[in-house]
N, C-alpha and C positions, 0 to 999 in steps of 0.2 A: 752661410747663404740664415738672412734670420728664419726661427722656426714660427709657420702662421697658427695661430689655434681654433682658425676657419674649420673646418669638415667639410670635403666640398661633395663628398657619398651622402651627406648625410640634410635631409633639408628641416632646417632649424625650423619652429614653431615663433610668431612674436613675442615680441618680450612681454609682454602684457594677452595674458588670455583669461579666460571668465568659464567654468564648466556651464555646461546645457541647463535647461531648467525645467525640468516636463509636469505636463499634469497635474495636479495629486500631491508633487516634492516639497519636504518640507514640512508636511502636517503633522501637527504634533496629535491632531484626533482621527491618522488612518488605520489605528482599528478600533475605532469604534464600535458599539453593539449597534450599530445600522437598521433599519426600517428591512425584515427579505420585500425584494421587488417579485419577481422571477416564479418566487415555488411558498408553498407555506410553511408552516414552522416546524410542521411535523411529515413533509416533503423531500425524497430525496433528487438526488440529483443523474439523470437517465443516467444508464450508467451503459456501455456499445464494450464489449466483448467479443475478440475475436481468437479461438480454440487452431493451435498447429502453425501458428504464422512462424517458426524458429523452423525449418523445416533438419536442420544439426542434429536438434535433439529429440532424446526421446516422445517429449509431449512438453508444450508454449501452449503461453497463453498471452492475449494482450486488451490489457485494461483499461476504460477513457472515461474520465464520470467528471465532465469539461476544466477541468487545472487540474486534474489527480492523472497523468497516465505515465501506465507502469505497462514492463514484461516481466515475463518469467519463462524458466526452462526449467526444464525436470531432467536430469541424466541418474540415470538406474534405472532397475537394481541394477548395479554389481558387485564386483570381487570384494571387500572392503583392507585395505592395506598394511590392517593392523594385526600383530600373529597373532593374537588371547582368540580363544571361540566364544564368539556371542551365540544365543538363539533366539535374539531376534535381530532384525537391521535397524542399520541406524539411521536417523533421516536427520542431516546439514540442512541451515538454510542460510545464503546468504544474501546479505543486502550492500546494494551499490547508488550511490546518486550518482548522476554522470555532473559535470563543473557548470552547465547552462541550467541544474533541475530547478533553483531558488535563487530568490534577487541579488544573495549574491553568489560570487564564482566558489567553489568549492573545490578541496585542495579535493584529490583523484584515492590520496590516500585514506582507509575507513578511522571509520570515529567511532565516539560510544557512542550519537546518534545511531548511525545505521545496525550497530551490536542490537541496541536496546528495539530495535523495529525488528530485527531479526528474529531475536528473542520472544517478542511480542506474536509473530507468526508461527512461530514453530511448535509455541504454546496451545496455540490455534489449533492448528492440522491435525498436529502428529498425536493425539488420539481418533482420528478418525480412517486412519490406513493402518492395515493388520501386515504391522513388523514382523510378529510371530511367523508369517510366511518366508520372510529370506533373512533364513537363517547368515551370519558370517556377511552381509552383504548391508551397503550403503544404498543410499536414494542423496546426492545431492542437489538441491532449490536454489536456481540464480533465481535472484530478483533485481532486476534494475531499474531502477527510478527519473522519467524522464523531464514530468514534470512535478515540482510539487508544489499542493496547496492543504498544506497541516498536515500534521505526524502521524494523529485518530483518522485520516485519511488515509492516508500512505496504509499504515496497518492494516483497516479493514480493503481497504482494496487489495493491499498484497497477499493476506488471505483468501481472498476471491481470489484472484490469478492462479496461488497455488494450487489452495484444490483442483481451481479447475487444470492446471496442465498435468496433474498427479492423474485427475481419470481422462485424459489424451494421450498422457500415456500408456493406457491401459495395467494401473496400477491395482490392487484390489483395495477399494477401499470399504470401510462401512454404510459413509454416505458421504454427499457434497456438503462443505461447510461454507454458512453462508457469513458477513459478516456489515455490523453495520454500530455509528458512533454518534453521541447526543453531546452534547452542550446546555450547558446549566447556567444564568444568570440569574442572579433574583429567585423569579418565581415563572419566571419563562423557560421551556423548553425546546433547544430546537437540533434537527437530527441533520446527519450528515455535514456538520458544521465544515463553512469556510477556514483557512488560517485566519483570517479577523477575526472572527465568532471565537475562536478557540483561544487567541491570546486573550480576548477582552473577557473570556467569561470565568465563573468561578468554577466551575469542574467538569469533566468531562466522563464519559463513560466510556465504550466499547464493550460491544459483547460478538460474541461468535457463537455459533451454533452449530444443529444439524436437525434443520428442519423435517426432512426426512423420520426422523427416529423421533423429535421431539425432546430432543437433547443440546444440551448448553455444552460445549466445550472448555469458556473461558471465557470472564469477565474480570475489565481492564479500568478502574477507578483512581482518578486520581481530582484534586484541588478538595474545596469545603462540596458539601452539599446535604440536607438531613434528608435520612431513609426512605420517606413519600415518593423521594422526587428520585434519588435510587432507582428505589424500586420501578417508579412512572415512566424513566430510561430506556429501562432493562424489556418492559410489555412493550412499547412502543418500535426500540430496536428489535426485539421476536418479531414482531410485523412488519416490518418491513425487511427484516429476512429472510421471509416465507417466500415476497417478493421475488426480492433478490435470490434464491435458488431456483424460482423458477426462469428466471433470464439465462440463468445457467447451464441447467439440463434444457432448455431447450437451445442455447448456441453450441453447446457436444451437439446435440441430435441431429441437427442441419450439420456438424462439421464431417460428422459420419458418415453420414447419408451424400455427403457432398463424394467425400471418397470413394463410399462404394460402390459410387455412380461414375 
């Protein structure tokens, strides 16, 4: 009997097909430095923070700033698996993107971008944790990004979520860490830039600090900008970090009051 190439179990598509066209697709100026409509240049996006969202973890926090959404879970302190004795504890940070977090589907495996964000978040929060109180112990911080609207925004939001999750876990800290980023193009400075603004900018600055102690934990600058612009970005970011610190402190207070009641 002659074999046929027709597969009865598969629904074959038409011989000629065309991809769907969405609004704004294929435009060359998709990442232009457009005028902001919903907020001023020195305004940041509204922040929603919910501590204690993951019940299986020792501490957790969920942060949402419009199109940037991520969750952080903290486990520990627990005994270190290494045999070497260390007087100070170790803080581990791991960042993962969900496959649907970006415009293009991401592979479930970790890449260089995940490690770069984890390193930046680790540098932002490690100086605020009293690791000397946890000898031969490890504290694991896991950040999962559900929606990405710029790497700088993910680093800033991840630092805020990690600090809030550590405080929710009851780990001794010197103070809460707040973080903010800025983008520069020409003579214009924009706080809390979106992904389109980051791509079209000349340079970016990420500031992490502890406003309660008036101390800066880390500053990360990339791209081209003058020293005056860099100083101005740090000043503007620090002012906004004070507002972010108030939001985080109030969220933790409300969460603890709800647990007690």
